[in-house]
N, C-alpha and C positions, 0 to 999 in steps of 0.2 A: 397304264403304269402298273407294274407288278409289285404288289405289297409283300412284306416279309411272310405273312401268313400264307399267301398264295404260293410263294416260292417254296415254303416248307412242304405244303401239300403236293406240289409238283415233284419235289425230291422223293417223297414217299411213294408216289405213283410210279416213279421211274426206278424204285428199289435202290436208290442211292442214299445211304445214310447221312443224316445231318449231324455233324459233330463239330465241336469247337476245337478239339485236339485231333488233328489228322494223324493217321498211322504213319505216314511218311515223315512228318515232323517229329513224332515221338521217336522213331527209329534213329533219327540224326542226333539224338541226345547222347548216344554212345558214340563219341566223337573221335575215338582213336582206333587205329587199325594196325595189326601186326600179322605178318605171315611167317610161319616157321616151316622147316622141311626136315623130315626124318627118313633116313634110309631104311628100307625094309629088305630083309634078306630071307632066302630060302623059298622053295616051292615056286609058285606062280611069279614071284617078284624077281627071281633069277632069269625068268623068261622075259619079263616086261622091260628089263634093262636094255634089251635090243630094240625096243619100240621107240618111235619118234612122236607118236600121238599122245595128246593129253587125255587121260581117261577120268571122267567124272567119278567121284567116289562119295560114299556116305558113311561116316564113322558114327557108330552108336554103341552105347554101353548098356548092359543089363546086369545088375548086381555086380559081381566081381569079374565079369567077362566083357571084353571089348572086341567089336567086330568091324570089318571093313567090307561094305558092299561096293562092288565095281560094276560100272555100266559101260558096255562096249556097243557103240552105235552099229546098226546093221550095215551101214554104208562104209564101214572101215575097210581099208585095203587088206585083202586076204593074203597076208604073208604067211610063211611057214610058221612063224612064231604065233601069229594070231590063230591060225588053224589049230595049233597045238593047245593053246589056251581054251579055245571054244569047243574042244573035243571032250572036255571034262563031263562026267556023268551028272554032276550036280548043277550043270548049267541050266538057268531058267530063261526061257524065251518070252519076251514081251513083244508088243507091236513094233516098236522102233529100236529096240536094243536087246542085248543079252546081258544077263546079270549073274555074277558069282559073289558068294559071300565067304570071306576068309576070317577066321578067328585069329586075332593077334596074340601070339604066344610069348613074345619077348617082354619080360617084366620091365625092362628099362624103357621100352617104347610106350608101354601101357602107363608106366609111372609118369612119363612126360605129359601124356594126354590127361590123366587124372589130376595131376597138379595144376594144369591149366584150367580145368573145369572147376576147381575149388576156389578160384579167385573170384570174388564178388564182381558182378557186372559182365564178366566174360561170357560171350556167346559166340559160337562158331558159325560163321557166315557161309563158308564154302570149303570144300575139301576135294582134292583131285590127286591123281598119281601121274607123274611124268618120269618115264624110265622106271627106276625102282625107288623113287622118292615120293613120300606122302607129304603133300603141301596142306597145311592147316591155316586157313585165313580166318582170323577172329577179330571181333570188335570189343571194346571196353570203354569205360568212362575215364576221362583224363585224371580224375582223382585217384585212380588205382594204378597210375603209371609206375610209381615206385614199387608197388607190389608185383606188377608184371615183370619189371626189371629184375627184382630179387629172384623171381622164379626162373627167368631166363639165365641169370648168372649162375644158377646151380647146375646148368647143363652145358652152356657155351664153353668150349675149350676142354671140357671134361668128358663129354660124350662125343666121340669122333663122328657118329652118325647123325648128329644134330647140328642145324645151322639156322641163323636168323636170315630171312630173305629180305624183309622190309619192315620198317616201323614208320607209320605215316598217319595222316588224317583219314578218317573213314569216308568211304564213298556213300552217296545217298542211296536210299532204297530203290529209287527209279533207275539210277545208274547200274546198280547191281542186277536188278531183274531184267532190264533191257539188254545188258551184256549177255546174260544167260539166254534170253529170248532170241538173240541173234544167232545162237548156236543150236539151241533146242527150244522149240516153240513152247511157251508157257500159257497156262490158263489160270484164272482165279475162280474159286468156288467159295460161296458164302452161305453157310448154314446157320440155323438158329435152333435153340432148344429152350424149354422153360427153365427158369433158374432152379438149380438143385436146392433141395430143402436141407437144412441142418448143416450147411457149410458156412462156417464163421467168416472166412475171408471173403467169399463171394457175396454173402449178405452184407458185410461191411462196405465193400466196394459199391454194391448196388444201391446202398442207402446214402453213401457219402461222396462217391467219386464216379458219377455217371459218364464223365468224359474220359475215364481211364482207358488206356490201351495196354494190353498184356502181350508181350512177345514171348512165344513158347520156344524153348530150346529142346526140341524133341529128340536130340541126339543123346541126351544124358538122362538115364534113369537110375537113380541111386536108391538106397533104402528109404530116403526121405521123399522120393517121388520125382516128378519132372520139374526141371528148373524153369522158373518164370521170372521175366524182367517186367516190372510194372512201372508205367509212366502215368503221372497224374498232373493236374493243374494246381493242386494245393497239397499241403503236407499230409502224410499218412501216419497215423499213430495206432498201431495194433500189434500186440504180441505175436511173434511168428513171422513178421515181415521185417526184413533187414533194410536199413537205410543205406543206399549207395551215395546219394547226393541230395541234401535238403535244398540246395540252391536250384538244381534242375529237376527236383521231384522225381527221382529214380529210386526204385525199391526192388527187392528181390525176395522171392519165397519159393517153396517147393510145393507143387500141387499134387494131390492124390485123387482128384475127381475121377470116377470110373470111366466116363466117356473119354477123358483126356488120355488116360493110360491105354484104354482099349483101342482108340483110334490110332495111337502111335504104334501099338503092337501089330495091328492088322495091316497098317501101311508098310511096316518093315517086312512082314511076312510076304506081302504081295510084291515086294521089291519096287515100290513106288517112291522115288525121291521127292522130298518137299523142299522147294526153294526158300520158302518163308511161311511162317505160321503165326497168326495173331488171334487174340480174342478181345471182344468188347462186350459191354452190356448196353442194350438199347431197347426201349419199349418193354422193359421188364423181361427181356429174354437175353440169353447168353449167345453171342454170335461168334462163329468160327470162320476166319478168313484164311484160306490156304492157297498157295501157289504151287501147281503141279505141272508136269509135262502134259501138253495137250494130247499126245498120243495115248497116254494112260489115264486120261481124265474120266472116261466111262467107268473104268474099274474103281477109281477112287470114289466117284459119285455113288456107285453101287454099295461100296463099303459103308459110306456115311449114311446112306438112306436106310440101311439095314442094321445100323449100330444099335446095340441094346443099351438102354439107359436105365438108371435106377432112380428111386425117389419120386416116381410119378412124373418124370420129365417128358415122357413121350418120345417118339422118334425124331431125329433131326429133320428140319424143314429146309429144303433148298430155296434160298431167296434170291440168289444172283449167281449167274455163271456166264463167263465170257472168256475168249482168248485175250491175252494182254494187249491193250490198245491205249493210245494217248488220252482218251476221254476219262479213263479210270483215275487219272491223277487229279481230276477235279475234286474227288472226294476221298481218295486214299491218303 
């Protein structure tokens, strides 16, 4: 007979974290989904309107600028349009794809993205370009439905290049990642570092909410830092953390931890898309769980292993790495 203590030790030996609140369950608390589309004009987008392929993209903001990273799989059909796009001098070649980064110049389009990111609980799940339309797939909590509708009503019918594609219930984390995995193989990497010293929010969570799951929206970097959605099992009461839902224990804050900012910056510079990014606190250590394309995993692991930390945290330690597989959902 396997006793609880034995099961716990077995989990530790297998490097599978024991948690009451699973990451996949926390993810589902943002239970609403909306997809919007914005037409992009000029330059590369006037060429892409001739294409039939869906091109994965990664929208991210730094201060006052918004950028769009485009990822062209190496197996894409080499039409004259594709050849023209891939002939650009700023093209970056990776193992399985080519990447281009475009700065979005249109103030109207940037305004739409910024207004979306300002709504509490909103986190962007996926972005891609089909022809010359940028599709933004985002999740939010149902308590913010009126706020999302108010934002959408400011643009629908008034901006001819803007449309609502769908408004529905959110997909699960498993559904999202397995859909991506069927198109581009994904891997999961789990690193840990010592808890940073002198960080009030991290200290509070470590002392009061050991079951907490933090979902990082690495696409948005404002003057306040990186947007973080916090899921807990009991109420959070700390200045600087905004309440999204007391019923579902969802909160939001902006993090400025050096490793968080630096890992985001280096990942963007290396043109490595992240399908999802979470943090937890376990065994008095801060854990980073990230899903990345398997083909670029070696470079991501190198970045993380050489990441400089402050406050005596020491370098990140790789605790778990695997290609996405069904067994992961036993603990994710």
